N, C-alpha and C positions, 0 to 999 in steps of 0.2 A: 932757314926760314924759321918764324917766330908763331910760337902758338900758346904760352902765356910769358908772364915776365916775369923776370926774374927776383932769383933772391927770395926774402921771408921779410914781408911788408905788411902795409891793410890797403896796398890798389889794387884798383879796381877798373880794368878797358872796357867799355861799352863801346862797341863796335857796328856799325849799323849800314846797311848792301842795298844797293839796288838804285832804288828812288823811284816805282812805278806808280803810287800814289799822291801827287803835288800835297795833299791835306795832310798823308801823316808825316812829308815832310816838313810839311807847315808846323805838324804840331808839335814835333820835335825840337823844331829851332825855339819854339814859344816858350816851351819846358827848362832846355837851355838857355832862356834868356831872363824866364822867373827864377829858377832856383840855383841857379850858377852847377847845376851837372855839366860835365867836361865831359864830350863825346869825340868821336873818329867816325866819320863817314867816308864807305867808301862808294864812289859815285859811279856807276852807269851810264854813261854822258849822254847816250839817244833819249833819255825821257826826260820830258820835257820839263819834271818837277824841280832841277838844280836852276833854271833859268824864272819860270815862275815865282819861286822862295830865294832870291837870288836878294834881294833889297832890306829882307827881314835878316839870312845868313849872313851878309857879308860883314859886317860890325863881328858878329861873332866870330868867322873866322877869320879877318885881321886881328884882334885879340889873342887870336889862340887857344879861345875858349870851345872852339869845335877844329877839328883839324879833318883837312879832307887829302883821302888815297882814290889808287885808280881801281876802278874794277872792272876796266876794260870798256868799250865801246858797244858793244849790242851782248855781250853775257853770254859769248858762247865757247864750249869746252877749246882749253887753247890747244891741250893737246892733242885734238883732231885736226890741226891746224896746221896750214906751212909757215916756217919762217918768218916769211913774209906779211902774211894776214896776221901773225901774232903782235907783230912789232907794229901793225896796221891798226889794233884791236889797242893796244897803250899808246898808240900815239897820238891815238884823235882825241883820245878822254885827256890825257898830260895837255895839248893843247888847247882845249877845252875851259880846263880848270884854269891855264895859265889867263887868256883870253877873257871868261868871264868873274872870275876871283881874284883874280893876280898872283896866283901862287902854285909853286912848283912842287909838285906831289912826292916827289923823288925824297926816299927811297922804298915806301911802301907801295908797294900793290897787293891785292888779295883776287887770286885767280876764280874766277864762278868755277863753284861747285867743290873748289879746294883742289881742284885737279893743272898741277902741274908736274913735267919732267925735267932732266937733263936742258933737253931741246928749249922749252920754255923759260926756263933759269937763264941760259944762255943770252934770249934775242933778250928778255924785260932787264938784264945786266947791263946791254952793251946800250939802252935808253936810261941806264940812272936807276932801275928801278931794283935791287939789289936784295931788298926784302921782302920774301911773300908771307904775307901777313894768312896764319891761319885762323884759330880758337883752340880751346879745350873746354867751352861753355856756350851754350845758347839759347836763347829765348824760344825755340822751334815756333818761332811765329813765320818761317819760311811760306807753313800752308795757313789757311787760316784757321785757329784754334781758338777756343772760349777766354774771354778771359780771365777764368781760373787757370787753367792749364796753362797758360803763359804767366801767370805767378806764380802757380808751382814750380814751372821752372827757374823762373829769378832764384825762386829761394832756396832751388838744387845749386845755383849756377854761381850765382852771385857770392864769388868766397876769394880773400887776399889774391891776389899774383893773377887771378883768371884772367880771360881773356874775353868774352863774352860775345859770341853773334846775335844782333837782331836784324829786321829788314824795314825800309819804307815801305812797305807791299800793299797792307791791310790793314783796315782801321782798327781793329779787335785791340791791340798795345795801346790804341791812345785813350782806351778806357781804365788804365791800371798804372799809368804815372805816377797816382796817391801810391799805392802799395810798393811801387818800386824805389818810389825814393827813401819812404819810410821806412824800405828792406835796408838799405843802403845805408840810411842812417842807422840806424839800432846797431848796424853790425861794426858802426865805426869805421867805414870804407873810406878812402878817400878816391872819387874818378881822377884817372888822366888819359890823355890822348896818348899816343905814341912819343909824341916829341918830349910829352914831359916830362918820361921815363928816360928817353936817351938822349935828350938835347938840354932839358932843362926840367930839373928832377923838381924845385921848390915849386909847389902845390898845394893850396888851401883846402882844407878839410871843407865838404859840403854840410849844408846844415839845412835840416828841412825847411822849406817853404810853410808848411801845412802844422794845422794845431797836432800836440800829440794828442 
């Protein structure tokens, strides 16, 4: 299980789940393209946002700036499912990611609601998903929050070596990108994907695209 980045440093992993709202997915992809921010997106494969934004996402995925992880197909609580059903949830999105983006998302998966147990871990590992990826900070935007509340959560949790969870579901987050980028820049943090940390740690420092 992974819930923070190892060691001491200046790294920040922003991880984004689901994909309910195609405009939010598009806005985050455009932010990455414009600013250089590095993101890990945990894909719930059933949502059309992923196919609708494929053309914008694909170059960012291929370059490694955006990493895609497995967030199951229908976003059910895996601990309440049979082993066969858990396998189907993970396998379906795994195949979707291969077919749509040409990527192997293993070993990173995010169990919906952070719910997993030994049985889920065993099934996931059999499919190559050996790293259940949780978090130790949140934007809180799984619910509909005001932009100011999202900024307050970012200020609280965008700290060195944190894995911060956000969601690709509700539009208010798209109104605070300026503040989030400036916060990362002011704190001299480097955004990373999980692959940057555990496969290729050489990453570039994020510079703010906005005037001071």
